[in-house]
Backbone of each chain as ProteinMPNN parsed JSONL, in Angstrom:
{"seq_chain_A": "XXXXXXXXXXXXXXXXXXXXXXXXXXXXXXXXXXXXXXXXXXXXXXXXXXXXXXXXXXXXXXXXXXXXXXXXXXXXXX", "coords_chain_A": {"N_chain_A": [[30.565, -60.287, 28.119], [32.956, -59.045, 25.728], [36.151, -57.627, 25.925], [38.915, -55.802, 24.631], [42.165, -55.75, 25.808], [44.905, -53.667, 25.998], [48.371, -53.545, 26.506], [51.07, -51.527, 27.606], [54.506, -50.375, 27.51], [56.145, -50.52, 30.625], [54.098, -51.953, 31.779], [53.303, -53.806, 29.869], [55.643, -55.227, 29.807], [55.703, -56.307, 32.427], [53.375, -57.845, 32.352], [53.962, -59.52, 30.358], [52.847, -59.506, 27.823], [51.228, -57.935, 25.013], [48.646, -57.589, 24.242], [45.297, -58.718, 24.829], [42.19, -60.528, 24.698], [39.528, -60.235, 26.831], [37.004, -62.038, 28.538], [34.33, -60.811, 30.164], [32.214, -60.788, 33.044], [29.247, -59.284, 34.131], [28.651, -55.879, 35.361], [31.256, -53.505, 35.256], [33.461, -51.043, 36.396], [35.935, -48.847, 34.988], [38.161, -48.424, 36.725], [38.022, -50.641, 38.36], [38.454, -52.707, 36.564], [41.029, -52.092, 35.827], [42.417, -52.587, 38.258], [41.966, -55.308, 38.43], [43.32, -56.267, 36.156], [45.935, -55.519, 36.761], [46.478, -56.897, 39.006], [48.619, -59.009, 40.733], [50.726, -58.485, 39.07], [54.148, -57.518, 38.744], [54.65, -54.549, 39.572], [55.926, -51.557, 40.673], [54.691, -49.058, 41.307], [51.551, -48.969, 41.139], [49.56, -47.083, 41.13], [50.433, -45.179, 39.402], [49.795, -46.048, 36.941], [47.673, -45.496, 34.236], [44.312, -45.825, 32.986], [42.866, -46.153, 29.82], [39.844, -45.899, 28.111], [38.574, -46.77, 25.132], [40.369, -44.924, 24.057], [40.149, -42.745, 25.767], [41.026, -41.122, 28.757], [39.649, -42.112, 31.539], [38.76, -43.284, 34.487], [36.344, -43.823, 35.609], [34.463, -44.668, 33.9], [31.934, -46.932, 32.773], [32.509, -50.2, 31.727], [31.919, -51.474, 28.498], [30.603, -53.932, 26.181], [32.876, -54.839, 23.672], [34.614, -52.734, 24.044], [37.768, -50.986, 23.788], [40.448, -51.232, 25.782], [43.151, -49.678, 27.436], [46.175, -50.03, 29.2], [48.194, -47.777, 30.66], [51.422, -46.855, 31.404], [53.446, -44.311, 33.139], [53.848, -41.381, 31.112], [56.371, -40.667, 28.666], [57.223, -39.06, 26.616], [59.121, -37.048, 24.261]], "CA_chain_A": [[31.029, -59.321, 27.113], [34.376, -59.16, 25.402], [36.892, -56.37, 25.782], [40.326, -55.95, 24.258], [43.062, -55.045, 26.729], [46.238, -53.417, 25.426], [49.378, -53.255, 27.527], [52.172, -50.727, 27.056], [55.687, -50.054, 28.31], [56.486, -51.408, 31.744], [52.957, -52.829, 32.067], [53.431, -54.917, 28.903], [56.792, -56.023, 30.249], [55.314, -57.064, 33.625], [52.327, -58.811, 31.983], [54.55, -60.36, 29.312], [51.974, -59.541, 26.633], [50.832, -56.617, 24.51], [47.207, -57.498, 24.001], [44.497, -59.932, 25.031], [40.746, -60.306, 24.732], [38.995, -60.807, 28.07], [35.561, -62.265, 28.659], [33.955, -60.287, 31.483], [30.822, -61.0, 33.451], [28.706, -58.263, 35.006], [29.087, -54.495, 35.168], [32.573, -53.238, 35.828], [33.944, -49.727, 35.993], [37.31, -48.924, 34.481], [39.145, -48.549, 37.813], [37.971, -52.035, 38.83], [39.1, -53.524, 35.541], [42.47, -51.823, 35.941], [42.913, -53.323, 39.431], [41.906, -56.736, 38.084], [44.398, -56.558, 35.185], [47.27, -55.299, 37.354], [46.617, -57.805, 40.145], [49.633, -60.044, 40.571], [51.86, -58.046, 38.244], [55.229, -56.907, 39.503], [54.766, -53.13, 39.212], [56.188, -50.881, 41.945], [53.72, -47.996, 41.582], [50.364, -49.254, 40.319], [48.749, -45.858, 41.026], [50.925, -44.355, 38.291], [49.27, -46.609, 35.689], [46.365, -44.934, 33.878], [43.511, -46.664, 32.092], [42.127, -45.456, 28.763], [38.763, -46.695, 27.53], [38.368, -46.234, 23.782], [41.336, -43.83, 23.911], [39.887, -41.641, 26.693], [41.475, -41.386, 30.123], [38.571, -41.907, 32.499], [38.65, -44.57, 35.183], [34.993, -43.976, 36.179], [33.602, -45.181, 32.824], [31.481, -48.331, 32.854], [33.017, -50.96, 30.578], [30.872, -52.051, 27.639], [31.036, -54.962, 25.236], [33.59, -54.332, 22.502], [35.514, -51.624, 24.374], [39.218, -51.166, 23.732], [40.984, -50.698, 27.034], [44.617, -49.663, 27.422], [46.83, -49.754, 30.482], [49.27, -46.88, 30.251], [52.348, -46.4, 32.439], [53.743, -42.881, 33.008], [54.248, -40.943, 29.777], [57.795, -40.32, 28.597], [57.509, -38.488, 25.3], [60.032, -35.904, 24.16]], "C_chain_A": [[32.54, -59.451, 26.917], [35.011, -57.777, 25.303], [38.343, -56.687, 25.415], [41.164, -55.124, 25.218], [44.414, -54.895, 26.041], [47.187, -53.007, 26.547], [50.54, -52.504, 26.885], [53.326, -50.589, 28.056], [55.926, -51.051, 29.425], [55.332, -52.331, 32.124], [52.999, -54.044, 31.139], [54.572, -55.843, 29.322], [56.413, -56.901, 31.451], [54.285, -58.146, 33.291], [52.832, -59.828, 30.97], [53.594, -60.558, 28.133], [51.608, -58.103, 26.26], [49.322, -56.459, 24.389], [46.534, -58.817, 24.347], [43.025, -59.551, 24.98], [40.228, -61.011, 25.978], [37.489, -60.965, 27.975], [35.187, -61.823, 30.068], [32.484, -60.566, 31.771], [30.4, -59.873, 34.385], [29.296, -56.891, 34.749], [30.394, -54.254, 35.916], [32.943, -51.807, 35.443], [35.444, -49.834, 35.72], [38.336, -49.133, 35.588], [39.187, -49.977, 38.359], [38.67, -52.971, 37.843], [40.62, -53.346, 35.591], [43.072, -52.632, 37.09], [42.98, -54.821, 39.128], [43.066, -57.11, 37.153], [45.79, -56.46, 35.815], [47.543, -56.251, 38.521], [47.662, -58.896, 39.848], [50.816, -59.638, 39.703], [52.896, -57.352, 39.119], [55.464, -55.468, 39.012], [54.858, -52.346, 40.517], [55.091, -49.872, 42.284], [52.496, -48.173, 40.671], [49.474, -48.019, 40.157], [49.184, -44.998, 39.837], [50.424, -44.868, 36.934], [47.873, -46.025, 35.444], [45.641, -45.903, 32.942], [42.788, -45.772, 31.084], [41.071, -46.404, 28.221], [38.395, -46.037, 26.2], [39.136, -44.914, 23.598], [41.039, -42.604, 24.774], [40.302, -42.04, 28.102], [40.34, -41.083, 31.086], [38.327, -43.223, 33.23], [37.289, -44.767, 35.854], [33.992, -44.525, 35.149], [33.172, -46.623, 33.117], [31.899, -49.04, 31.567], [31.846, -51.6, 29.821], [31.477, -53.102, 26.705], [31.743, -54.306, 24.043], [34.549, -53.18, 22.782], [36.976, -52.01, 24.149], [39.799, -50.447, 24.953], [42.506, -50.747, 26.973], [45.145, -49.323, 28.795], [48.142, -49.033, 30.192], [50.158, -46.492, 31.428], [52.661, -44.909, 32.235], [54.287, -42.533, 31.615], [55.698, -40.458, 29.782], [58.174, -39.746, 27.238], [58.487, -37.333, 25.381], [61.426, -36.215, 24.621]], "O_chain_A": [[33.279, -59.893, 27.797], [34.463, -56.873, 24.671], [38.908, -57.697, 25.835], [40.903, -53.938, 25.419], [44.993, -55.87, 25.564], [46.832, -52.216, 27.421], [50.943, -52.806, 25.761], [53.139, -50.675, 29.27], [55.912, -52.263, 29.21], [55.556, -53.382, 32.726], [52.76, -55.171, 31.57], [54.481, -57.066, 29.207], [56.754, -58.083, 31.496], [54.312, -59.233, 33.869], [52.208, -60.867, 30.752], [53.54, -61.63, 27.53], [51.671, -57.19, 27.083], [48.791, -55.349, 24.428], [47.114, -59.89, 24.183], [42.663, -58.393, 25.192], [40.445, -62.207, 26.171], [36.794, -60.127, 27.4], [35.666, -62.39, 31.05], [31.639, -60.579, 30.875], [31.12, -59.545, 35.328], [30.287, -56.74, 34.034], [30.601, -54.727, 37.033], [32.761, -51.405, 34.294], [36.116, -50.769, 36.155], [39.271, -49.918, 35.43], [40.241, -50.466, 38.768], [39.379, -53.897, 38.235], [41.385, -54.296, 35.424], [44.104, -53.282, 36.926], [43.925, -55.506, 39.52], [43.712, -58.142, 37.339], [46.702, -57.207, 35.459], [48.681, -56.396, 38.967], [47.58, -59.601, 38.841], [51.801, -60.37, 39.613], [52.562, -56.69, 40.101], [56.328, -55.203, 38.178], [53.976, -52.451, 41.37], [54.613, -49.832, 43.418], [52.425, -47.601, 39.583], [48.727, -47.908, 39.185], [48.407, -44.19, 39.328], [50.605, -44.21, 35.909], [47.011, -46.054, 36.322], [46.259, -46.683, 32.216], [42.178, -44.767, 31.451], [41.356, -47.56, 27.91], [37.959, -44.887, 26.162], [38.615, -43.937, 23.059], [41.609, -41.537, 24.545], [39.985, -43.129, 28.581], [40.097, -39.921, 31.414], [37.759, -44.16, 32.668], [37.086, -45.742, 36.577], [32.838, -44.807, 35.473], [33.949, -47.422, 33.639], [31.671, -48.541, 30.465], [30.929, -52.175, 30.409], [32.687, -53.147, 26.48], [31.248, -53.328, 23.482], [35.224, -52.699, 21.872], [37.37, -53.167, 24.292], [39.657, -49.235, 25.12], [43.085, -51.733, 26.516], [44.625, -48.436, 29.473], [49.06, -49.578, 29.579], [49.68, -45.854, 32.366], [52.194, -44.309, 31.267], [55.07, -43.279, 31.028], [56.182, -39.912, 30.774], [59.297, -39.923, 26.768], [58.659, -36.718, 26.433], [62.295, -35.344, 24.59]]}, "seq_chain_B": "XXXXXXXXXXXXXXXXXXXXXXXXXXXXXXXXXXXXXXXXXXXXXXXXXXXXXXXXXXXXXXXXXXXXXXXXXXXXXXXXXXXXXXXXXXXXXXXXXXXXXXXXXXXXXXXXXXXXXXXXXXXXXXXXXXXXXXXXXXXXXXXXXXX", "coords_chain_B": {"N_chain_B": [[42.71, -24.253, 4.911], [45.489, -26.218, 5.995], [45.658, -26.806, 8.609], [43.677, -28.142, 10.049], [43.682, -30.777, 9.435], [44.447, -34.066, 10.609], [47.817, -34.81, 11.265], [50.631, -36.777, 10.32], [52.676, -37.722, 12.852], [54.561, -39.42, 14.012], [57.813, -40.74, 13.478], [60.015, -43.25, 12.293], [62.71, -44.214, 14.235], [65.598, -42.027, 14.774], [65.235, -38.437, 14.387], [66.362, -36.967, 11.506], [68.891, -34.425, 11.348], [68.807, -32.99, 8.975], [66.15, -32.776, 8.394], [65.245, -30.634, 9.84], [66.46, -28.429, 8.652], [65.331, -28.68, 6.109], [62.636, -28.264, 6.717], [62.657, -25.597, 7.493], [63.453, -24.431, 5.085], [61.223, -25.047, 3.53], [59.412, -23.166, 4.377], [60.117, -20.729, 3.437], [58.785, -19.536, 1.382], [56.519, -18.582, 2.495], [55.631, -15.644, 3.193], [54.32, -14.147, 5.092], [55.167, -14.904, 7.486], [57.121, -14.054, 10.292], [58.643, -15.076, 12.24], [60.122, -18.049, 13.391], [59.862, -20.726, 15.672], [61.703, -23.194, 17.226], [61.849, -26.343, 18.796], [64.025, -28.846, 19.893], [64.3, -32.085, 20.918], [66.767, -33.992, 22.454], [68.503, -37.075, 22.913], [69.781, -37.821, 26.025], [72.776, -38.769, 27.708], [72.215, -40.049, 30.355], [73.34, -40.819, 33.671], [72.903, -43.551, 35.744], [73.146, -44.965, 38.778], [75.867, -45.686, 38.248], [75.713, -46.683, 35.684], [75.428, -45.959, 32.188], [73.105, -44.341, 30.065], [72.498, -45.405, 26.779], [70.739, -45.319, 24.704], [67.286, -44.607, 23.833], [64.395, -46.513, 23.63], [61.545, -45.981, 22.006], [58.036, -46.448, 22.414], [54.526, -46.378, 21.644], [51.048, -45.752, 22.289], [49.699, -45.729, 19.586], [47.332, -44.977, 18.096], [45.813, -43.524, 19.967], [47.684, -41.61, 20.646], [48.05, -40.163, 18.238], [45.557, -39.01, 18.093], [45.587, -37.396, 20.405], [47.74, -35.702, 19.812], [46.545, -34.323, 17.715], [44.452, -33.036, 19.067], [45.92, -31.346, 20.73], [47.074, -29.682, 18.813], [44.738, -28.421, 17.836], [43.921, -26.949, 20.085], [46.158, -25.325, 20.374], [46.138, -23.808, 17.996], [43.803, -22.379, 18.436], [44.498, -20.892, 20.621], [46.87, -19.493, 20.11], [48.182, -17.104, 17.788], [49.269, -18.448, 15.377], [50.845, -19.314, 12.263], [51.52, -21.775, 11.236], [52.2, -25.142, 12.352], [54.314, -27.787, 13.222], [54.915, -31.107, 14.178], [57.133, -33.651, 15.105], [57.811, -36.895, 16.24], [59.907, -39.431, 17.51], [59.756, -43.011, 17.069], [60.705, -46.262, 18.232], [64.223, -47.147, 18.385], [66.421, -44.656, 19.555], [69.515, -43.22, 19.548], [71.886, -41.907, 22.013], [72.488, -38.408, 21.811], [71.163, -38.156, 19.468], [68.175, -36.908, 17.774], [64.85, -36.785, 19.084], [62.479, -35.456, 19.254], [60.808, -32.927, 17.497], [59.628, -29.814, 17.329], [57.985, -27.279, 15.647], [57.039, -24.087, 15.187], [55.418, -21.316, 13.599], [55.003, -17.797, 13.188], [53.741, -14.408, 12.836], [55.137, -12.853, 14.58], [57.773, -12.997, 17.084], [57.247, -13.584, 19.885], [54.812, -14.954, 20.067], [55.297, -17.255, 18.574], [57.329, -18.452, 20.102], [56.025, -18.851, 22.569], [54.004, -20.604, 21.739], [55.444, -22.842, 20.869], [56.555, -23.647, 23.292], [54.217, -24.298, 24.662], [53.305, -26.495, 23.093], [55.398, -28.381, 23.587], [55.253, -28.808, 26.375], [52.636, -29.795, 26.627], [52.766, -32.097, 25.029], [54.613, -33.648, 26.456], [53.161, -34.077, 28.79], [50.688, -35.226, 28.057], [50.644, -37.089, 25.916], [50.482, -40.498, 25.053], [53.261, -41.872, 25.109], [56.021, -44.004, 25.494], [59.14, -44.683, 27.074], [61.967, -46.657, 26.893], [64.842, -46.732, 28.597], [67.968, -47.594, 27.6], [70.825, -49.176, 28.824], [74.498, -49.417, 28.648], [75.137, -52.057, 29.176], [73.037, -53.464, 28.195], [70.926, -53.737, 29.968], [67.91, -52.191, 31.277], [65.818, -49.293, 32.073], [62.637, -47.737, 32.805], [61.711, -44.706, 31.417], [60.483, -41.709, 32.934], [58.567, -38.818, 32.573], [59.43, -35.642, 33.96]], "CA_chain_B": [[43.972, -24.381, 5.665], [45.838, -27.598, 6.314], [45.853, -26.967, 10.053], [42.639, -28.972, 10.646], [43.911, -32.195, 9.104], [45.411, -34.773, 11.457], [49.072, -35.017, 10.541], [51.46, -37.878, 10.792], [53.678, -37.179, 13.772], [55.619, -40.372, 14.351], [58.813, -41.165, 12.499], [60.744, -44.405, 12.803], [64.104, -43.905, 14.544], [65.968, -40.635, 15.067], [64.867, -37.401, 13.422], [67.621, -36.5, 10.939], [69.046, -32.968, 11.409], [68.45, -32.398, 7.674], [64.705, -32.501, 8.388], [65.032, -29.301, 10.406], [66.842, -27.485, 7.591], [64.332, -28.775, 5.035], [61.397, -27.637, 7.185], [62.864, -24.14, 7.422], [63.459, -24.08, 3.655], [59.847, -25.149, 3.021], [58.591, -22.041, 4.828], [60.649, -19.447, 2.949], [57.82, -18.927, 0.454], [55.403, -18.04, 3.29], [56.25, -14.377, 3.59], [53.629, -13.515, 6.231], [55.859, -15.368, 8.698], [58.254, -13.225, 10.711], [59.406, -15.77, 13.286], [59.963, -19.482, 13.617], [60.417, -21.198, 16.944], [61.994, -24.625, 17.093], [62.354, -27.1, 19.937], [64.575, -30.14, 19.519], [64.627, -32.951, 22.049], [67.924, -34.848, 22.147], [68.682, -38.134, 23.916], [70.865, -37.485, 26.95], [73.464, -39.942, 28.279], [72.051, -40.01, 31.812], [74.04, -41.85, 34.434], [72.063, -44.066, 36.834], [73.869, -45.977, 39.582], [77.096, -46.12, 37.595], [75.494, -47.129, 34.297], [75.114, -44.829, 31.313], [72.094, -44.557, 29.021], [73.06, -45.351, 25.417], [69.652, -45.095, 23.737], [65.918, -44.785, 24.329], [63.527, -47.228, 22.694], [60.206, -45.41, 22.196], [56.825, -47.081, 21.912], [53.379, -45.496, 21.888], [49.684, -46.176, 21.951], [49.746, -44.823, 18.44], [46.034, -44.411, 17.706], [45.453, -42.499, 20.947], [48.69, -40.538, 20.565], [47.743, -39.322, 17.073], [44.36, -38.25, 18.469], [45.978, -36.367, 21.378], [48.526, -34.703, 19.067], [45.598, -33.502, 16.962], [43.742, -32.175, 20.023], [46.867, -30.307, 21.17], [47.143, -28.74, 17.679], [43.499, -27.642, 17.795], [43.973, -25.991, 21.195], [47.243, -24.363, 20.095], [45.699, -22.865, 16.956], [42.786, -21.507, 19.031], [45.116, -20.101, 21.685], [47.978, -18.659, 19.618], [48.035, -16.652, 16.401], [50.378, -19.039, 14.612], [50.494, -19.611, 10.867], [51.611, -23.221, 11.075], [52.874, -25.881, 13.426], [54.689, -29.145, 12.816], [55.47, -31.906, 15.274], [57.626, -34.989, 14.753], [58.321, -37.624, 17.401], [60.475, -40.731, 17.137], [59.393, -44.31, 17.632], [61.848, -47.161, 18.08], [65.467, -46.837, 19.095], [67.123, -43.41, 19.243], [70.76, -43.239, 20.332], [72.239, -40.64, 22.675], [72.971, -37.393, 20.878], [70.245, -38.034, 18.324], [66.958, -36.145, 18.049], [63.639, -37.598, 19.232], [61.292, -34.588, 19.169], [61.0, -31.705, 16.711], [58.429, -28.968, 17.309], [58.311, -26.143, 14.788], [55.886, -23.208, 14.997], [55.716, -20.067, 12.887], [54.035, -16.737, 13.427], [54.21, -13.111, 12.344], [56.048, -12.266, 15.566], [58.539, -14.001, 17.848], [56.73, -14.011, 21.194], [53.737, -15.938, 19.872], [55.912, -18.52, 18.135], [58.059, -19.039, 21.239], [55.025, -19.347, 23.537], [53.301, -21.747, 21.151], [56.352, -23.996, 20.911], [56.616, -24.073, 24.691], [52.927, -24.943, 24.935], [53.322, -27.816, 22.452], [56.338, -29.291, 24.25], [54.722, -29.171, 27.699], [51.442, -30.621, 26.422], [53.204, -33.399, 24.501], [55.232, -34.416, 27.545], [52.173, -34.415, 29.818], [49.419, -35.853, 27.63], [50.701, -38.056, 24.818], [50.913, -41.809, 25.548], [54.526, -42.356, 24.547], [56.77, -44.665, 26.565], [60.55, -44.729, 26.706], [62.817, -47.624, 27.609], [66.228, -46.251, 28.586], [68.842, -48.759, 27.499], [72.196, -48.933, 29.29], [75.533, -50.043, 27.806], [75.166, -53.512, 29.403], [71.772, -53.988, 27.647], [69.824, -53.652, 30.931], [67.12, -50.993, 30.98], [64.814, -48.795, 33.015], [61.6, -47.001, 32.083], [61.787, -43.249, 31.599], [59.273, -41.01, 33.377], [58.726, -37.372, 32.402], [59.351, -34.88, 35.217]], "C_chain_B": [[44.241, -25.849, 6.0], [45.89, -27.849, 7.818], [44.827, -27.893, 10.704], [42.884, -30.47, 10.418], [44.817, -32.859, 10.137], [46.679, -35.059, 10.65], [49.837, -36.167, 11.146], [52.602, -37.299, 11.62], [54.857, -38.134, 13.94], [56.536, -40.682, 13.175], [59.596, -42.322, 13.128], [62.199, -44.025, 13.024], [64.32, -42.414, 14.768], [65.461, -39.692, 13.981], [66.167, -36.851, 12.831], [67.725, -34.97, 11.0], [68.661, -32.272, 10.101], [66.966, -32.032, 7.616], [64.422, -31.091, 8.905], [65.328, -28.251, 9.33], [65.798, -27.482, 6.472], [63.022, -28.098, 5.439], [61.503, -26.118, 7.116], [62.776, -23.704, 5.962], [62.041, -24.081, 3.081], [58.97, -23.968, 3.411], [59.072, -20.701, 4.269], [59.723, -18.759, 1.961], [56.643, -18.293, 1.195], [55.851, -16.726, 3.918], [55.457, -13.597, 4.634], [54.268, -13.938, 7.561], [57.03, -14.433, 8.999], [59.131, -13.929, 11.72], [59.09, -17.258, 13.285], [60.485, -19.768, 15.014], [60.526, -22.709, 16.867], [62.424, -25.198, 18.437], [62.841, -28.445, 19.427], [64.894, -30.916, 20.789], [65.731, -33.903, 21.632], [68.115, -35.862, 23.272], [69.962, -37.867, 24.713], [71.46, -38.762, 27.54], [73.41, -39.861, 29.804], [72.849, -41.125, 32.473], [73.173, -42.25, 35.618], [72.823, -45.19, 37.524], [75.052, -46.574, 38.822], [76.94, -46.607, 36.16], [75.024, -45.938, 33.455], [74.088, -45.227, 30.253], [72.758, -44.424, 27.652], [72.0, -45.063, 24.359], [68.318, -45.137, 24.466], [65.123, -45.473, 23.225], [62.094, -46.754, 22.96], [59.121, -46.308, 21.625], [55.674, -46.128, 22.23], [52.088, -46.251, 21.668], [49.331, -45.268, 20.778], [48.409, -44.17, 18.082], [45.624, -43.286, 18.661], [46.413, -41.314, 20.85], [48.389, -39.598, 19.392], [46.528, -38.433, 17.378], [44.734, -37.103, 19.422], [46.834, -35.282, 20.71], [47.58, -33.747, 18.324], [44.853, -32.538, 17.893], [44.646, -31.034, 20.502], [46.996, -29.242, 20.073], [45.926, -27.823, 17.657], [43.514, -26.561, 18.878], [45.012, -24.913, 20.894], [46.817, -23.338, 19.044], [44.625, -21.909, 17.472], [43.421, -20.485, 19.978], [46.155, -19.095, 21.164], [47.761, -18.301, 18.152], [49.237, -17.145, 15.571], [49.916, -19.366, 13.19], [50.595, -21.106, 10.585], [52.381, -23.85, 12.231], [53.137, -27.299, 12.935], [55.314, -29.86, 14.009], [55.942, -33.238, 14.7], [58.187, -35.625, 16.015], [58.809, -38.994, 16.937], [59.723, -41.889, 17.77], [60.584, -45.23, 17.392], [63.082, -46.58, 18.744], [66.115, -45.534, 18.595], [68.35, -43.34, 20.159], [71.047, -41.886, 20.979], [72.84, -39.683, 21.645], [72.076, -37.211, 19.673], [68.951, -37.35, 18.764], [65.723, -37.045, 18.081], [62.363, -36.77, 19.14], [61.652, -33.301, 18.433], [59.666, -30.975, 16.674], [58.796, -27.681, 16.605], [57.047, -25.305, 14.612], [56.335, -21.915, 14.32], [54.598, -19.068, 13.129], [54.568, -15.449, 12.807], [55.297, -12.564, 13.272], [56.61, -13.305, 16.539], [57.858, -14.506, 19.112], [55.681, -15.098, 21.054], [54.329, -17.29, 19.475], [56.613, -19.212, 19.303], [57.079, -19.623, 22.261], [54.32, -20.588, 23.014], [54.18, -22.997, 21.19], [56.436, -24.552, 22.321], [55.341, -24.821, 25.09], [52.903, -26.359, 24.353], [54.198, -28.801, 23.24], [55.781, -29.751, 25.596], [53.503, -30.088, 27.566], [51.817, -32.026, 25.955], [53.752, -34.254, 25.64], [54.194, -34.889, 28.558], [51.062, -35.337, 29.327], [49.514, -36.954, 26.589], [51.237, -39.407, 25.328], [52.096, -42.396, 24.763], [55.339, -42.897, 25.721], [58.213, -44.847, 26.126], [61.331, -45.706, 27.565], [64.252, -47.134, 27.474], [67.163, -47.459, 28.642], [70.267, -48.386, 27.903], [73.195, -49.727, 28.443], [75.609, -51.56, 28.002], [73.86, -54.191, 28.979], [70.651, -54.118, 28.686], [69.046, -52.364, 30.624], [66.308, -50.529, 32.182], [63.817, -47.967, 32.201], [61.659, -45.529, 32.44], [60.429, -42.71, 32.065], [59.506, -39.522, 33.204], [58.55, -36.652, 33.73], [58.568, -33.6, 34.996]], "O_chain_B": [[43.313, -26.617, 6.255], [46.138, -28.973, 8.254], [45.07, -28.388, 11.804], [42.345, -31.313, 11.135], [45.844, -32.292, 10.511], [46.613, -35.493, 9.5], [49.702, -36.481, 12.328], [53.389, -36.487, 11.135], [56.009, -37.706, 14.001], [56.092, -40.859, 12.041], [59.807, -42.36, 14.341], [62.86, -43.559, 12.096], [63.373, -41.645, 14.93], [65.282, -40.079, 12.827], [66.996, -36.322, 13.571], [66.739, -34.284, 10.73], [68.242, -31.115, 10.107], [66.567, -31.114, 6.899], [63.478, -30.437, 8.463], [64.556, -27.314, 9.126], [65.428, -26.428, 5.954], [62.375, -27.444, 4.622], [60.553, -25.438, 6.728], [62.104, -22.724, 5.641], [61.694, -23.234, 2.258], [57.896, -23.782, 2.838], [58.504, -19.656, 4.587], [59.843, -17.558, 1.718], [55.86, -17.553, 0.6], [56.381, -16.701, 5.029], [55.865, -12.504, 5.026], [53.948, -13.394, 8.618], [57.812, -14.07, 8.12], [60.226, -13.462, 12.034], [57.931, -17.664, 13.191], [61.431, -19.133, 15.479], [59.581, -23.406, 16.498], [63.257, -24.617, 19.133], [62.167, -29.104, 18.636], [65.666, -30.457, 21.631], [65.646, -34.546, 20.585], [67.911, -35.544, 24.444], [71.051, -37.713, 24.161], [70.74, -39.715, 27.835], [74.426, -39.634, 30.46], [73.012, -42.215, 31.924], [72.753, -41.4, 36.403], [73.104, -46.229, 36.926], [75.22, -47.791, 38.758], [77.931, -46.91, 35.496], [74.328, -45.045, 33.937], [74.18, -46.287, 29.634], [73.484, -43.464, 27.391], [72.317, -44.62, 23.255], [68.23, -45.642, 25.585], [65.166, -45.08, 22.059], [61.503, -47.076, 23.991], [59.246, -46.853, 20.529], [55.839, -45.183, 23.001], [52.043, -47.254, 20.955], [48.749, -44.197, 20.947], [48.348, -42.974, 17.8], [45.152, -42.233, 18.231], [46.001, -40.159, 20.959], [48.464, -38.378, 19.538], [46.476, -37.269, 16.98], [44.256, -35.979, 19.266], [46.678, -34.096, 20.998], [47.786, -32.534, 18.308], [44.647, -31.373, 17.554], [44.195, -29.9, 20.66], [47.025, -28.047, 20.365], [46.051, -26.61, 17.485], [43.165, -25.408, 18.624], [44.772, -23.729, 21.13], [47.096, -22.147, 19.181], [44.533, -20.77, 17.015], [42.937, -19.361, 20.114], [46.3, -17.997, 21.703], [47.225, -19.094, 17.378], [50.084, -16.365, 15.136], [48.742, -19.656, 12.956], [49.832, -21.639, 9.779], [53.102, -23.181, 12.972], [52.279, -27.924, 12.311], [56.126, -29.297, 14.743], [55.241, -33.871, 13.91], [58.934, -34.998, 16.765], [58.195, -39.629, 16.079], [59.138, -41.768, 18.847], [61.372, -45.015, 16.471], [63.002, -45.654, 19.551], [66.326, -45.339, 17.398], [68.231, -43.394, 21.383], [70.524, -40.856, 20.554], [73.584, -40.08, 20.748], [72.205, -36.232, 18.937], [68.668, -37.227, 19.956], [65.557, -37.934, 17.246], [61.278, -37.325, 18.965], [62.671, -32.671, 18.716], [58.7, -31.446, 16.073], [59.807, -27.058, 16.928], [56.093, -25.744, 13.969], [57.481, -21.487, 14.457], [53.426, -19.423, 13.257], [55.697, -15.402, 12.317], [56.242, -11.909, 12.831], [56.001, -14.348, 16.781], [57.878, -15.705, 19.394], [55.661, -16.052, 21.831], [53.913, -18.334, 19.978], [56.497, -20.426, 19.466], [57.269, -20.734, 22.756], [54.066, -21.524, 23.772], [53.702, -24.085, 21.512], [56.393, -25.764, 22.528], [55.394, -25.846, 25.771], [52.526, -27.309, 25.039], [53.776, -29.923, 23.522], [55.829, -30.938, 25.922], [53.365, -31.051, 28.32], [51.258, -33.017, 26.423], [53.404, -35.427, 25.776], [54.326, -35.975, 29.122], [50.546, -36.145, 30.099], [48.547, -37.691, 26.395], [52.297, -39.466, 25.95], [51.949, -43.265, 23.904], [55.342, -42.316, 26.807], [58.486, -45.129, 24.959], [61.358, -45.603, 28.791], [64.812, -47.119, 26.378], [67.15, -48.235, 29.598], [70.84, -47.419, 27.401], [72.817, -50.579, 27.64], [76.082, -52.277, 27.12], [73.6, -55.337, 29.345], [69.55, -54.555, 28.351], [69.479, -51.55, 29.808], [66.132, -51.253, 33.162], [64.099, -47.551, 31.077], [61.658, -45.157, 33.613], [59.376, -43.189, 31.646], [60.535, -39.005, 33.641], [57.666, -36.978, 34.522], [58.387, -32.818, 35.929]]}, "name": "protein", "num_of_chains": 2, "seq": "XXXXXXXXXXXXXXXXXXXXXXXXXXXXXXXXXXXXXXXXXXXXXXXXXXXXXXXXXXXXXXXXXXXXXXXXXXXXXXXXXXXXXXXXXXXXXXXXXXXXXXXXXXXXXXXXXXXXXXXXXXXXXXXXXXXXXXXXXXXXXXXXXXXXXXXXXXXXXXXXXXXXXXXXXXXXXXXXXXXXXXXXXXXXXXXXXXXXXXXXXXXXXXXXXXXXXXXXXXXXXXXXX"}
């Protein structure tokens, strides 16, 4: 299955990309996908990164074909 | 009522001070309003290890942010007896001293408007996927985190 991964802020900076399409095999829950995407990236506090699946913050969701996944560092609005 | 429609929140660059005056002027015909409450976020020249912040470069997960802004509006209208609410947030580079957030609520009475504005600001800071790169005078940067 194919999923689109979007990177933002310090995560995009560490990954050196804003977006990619990943081909995944087998069932994966969001928290596992997050760990996989962040693996090897130079980010001091990986626990502070949240994952959104189709714009919802829920790291227990099972990833499905066509999902849009976003890796979101701490919010800094305002 | 226009309160159910998702509204465009993001503006490119700083929010011009004239926008605040114009927003107030646009509400003078709404005579059921007795109180406006306004919050303005301004970029602060923070000092970090001897370097001074000169600007914040804002980015956002825009589609999700617009959705969350809309959800916050829905909750606010259910929770507070406000007649209208407007939110504007900057994207891109905003220099120190310039405005990056404008929250404007109106109600018949002051307490409701003040509480609603406070609610909007706290919710926006906690829930909206906006990211801020604090740029120092030597062009280095660090990532802002809301406290």
